C-alpha positions as CSV (number, residue, x, y, z in Angstrom):
1,M,-2.1,-15.8,-8.2
2,N,-1.4,-19.4,-7.1
3,A,2.1,-18.5,-6.1
4,F,0.9,-15.5,-4.1
5,M,-1.6,-17.7,-2.3
6,R,1.0,-20.3,-1.4
7,D,3.3,-17.6,-0.1
8,L,0.5,-16.1,1.9
9,S,-0.4,-19.4,3.4
10,R,3.3,-20.1,4.4
11,G,3.5,-16.7,6.2
12,A,5.6,-14.8,3.7
13,F,3.4,-11.8,4.0
14,T,1.5,-10.1,6.8
15,Y,-2.3,-10.2,6.4
16,A,-4.3,-8.0,8.7
17,A,-7.9,-7.1,8.4
18,P,-8.6,-3.4,8.9
19,T,-10.3,-2.4,12.1
20,V,-12.7,0.5,12.4
21,T,-9.9,2.6,13.7
22,I,-7.8,1.8,10.7
23,L,-10.7,2.5,8.3
24,D,-11.3,5.9,10.0
25,R,-7.6,6.7,9.5
26,A,-7.9,5.5,5.9
27,M,-10.7,7.9,5.3
28,E,-8.6,10.7,6.8
29,I,-5.7,9.9,4.5
30,D,-8.0,9.7,1.5
31,R,-9.4,13.2,2.4
32,Q,-5.9,14.5,3.0
33,Y,-4.8,13.4,-0.4
34,A,-8.1,14.1,-2.2
35,D,-6.2,15.5,-5.3
36,L,-4.6,12.1,-5.8
37,E,-7.9,10.2,-5.7
38,L,-6.3,7.4,-3.6
39,G,-9.5,5.7,-2.9
40,L,-10.3,3.4,0.0
41,V,-8.0,0.5,-1.0
42,D,-4.8,2.5,-1.3
43,A,-5.7,4.7,1.8
44,S,-6.4,1.5,3.8
45,V,-3.0,0.0,2.8
46,A,-1.4,3.3,4.0
47,A,-3.3,3.3,7.2
48,L,-2.6,-0.3,7.9
49,A,1.1,0.1,7.2
50,E,1.1,3.1,9.5
51,E,-0.6,1.0,12.3
52,L,1.8,-1.9,11.9
53,G,4.9,0.2,11.4
54,V,5.6,-1.3,8.0
55,Y,6.9,1.2,5.6
56,R,8.4,-1.0,2.8
57,L,5.8,-1.7,0.1
58,A,5.9,-3.8,-3.0
59,T,3.8,-1.9,-5.5
60,R,3.7,-0.5,-9.0
61,D,1.6,2.4,-7.8
62,V,4.5,4.8,-7.4
63,R,2.4,7.8,-8.1
64,H,0.1,7.3,-5.1
65,F,2.4,5.8,-2.5
66,S,5.4,8.0,-3.2
67,A,3.2,11.1,-2.4
68,V,1.7,9.8,0.8
69,R,3.3,10.9,4.1
70,L,2.2,9.1,7.2
71,L,2.1,10.4,10.8
72,G,5.4,12.1,11.7
73,G,6.1,12.7,8.0
74,K,7.3,9.2,7.4
75,S,7.3,8.1,3.7
76,F,7.2,4.7,2.2
77,E,10.2,2.8,0.8
78,L,8.8,1.4,-2.4
79,V,9.9,-1.8,-3.9
80,V,8.9,-1.5,-7.6
81,Q,8.7,-4.5,-9.9
82,P,9.3,-3.0,-13.4
83,R,6.9,-4.0,-16.1
84,R,8.4,-6.1,-18.9
85,A,8.8,-4.3,-22.2
86,D,6.6,-5.5,-24.9
87,R,8.6,-7.6,-27.3
88,N,8.2,-7.2,-31.0
89,P,8.6,-10.3,-33.2
């Protein structure tokens, strides 16, 4: 978490608080994909990305974000960090 916070403070990531308009769009996306049970957080990420024109996401949540299509049918390009395999002694 410390590395993430340092990167955030140096501007490596975009941080944008959701507006009421983005939250309304998030709720629309959540309803549209009700069968996925996105929830407010994932739907807000999708709505914010749509608003900012950012379609490349670093996430392990491939199930949700690979299914979501934004306005105009645009899909996300997912950057997936694979989980490390458990090591047996």
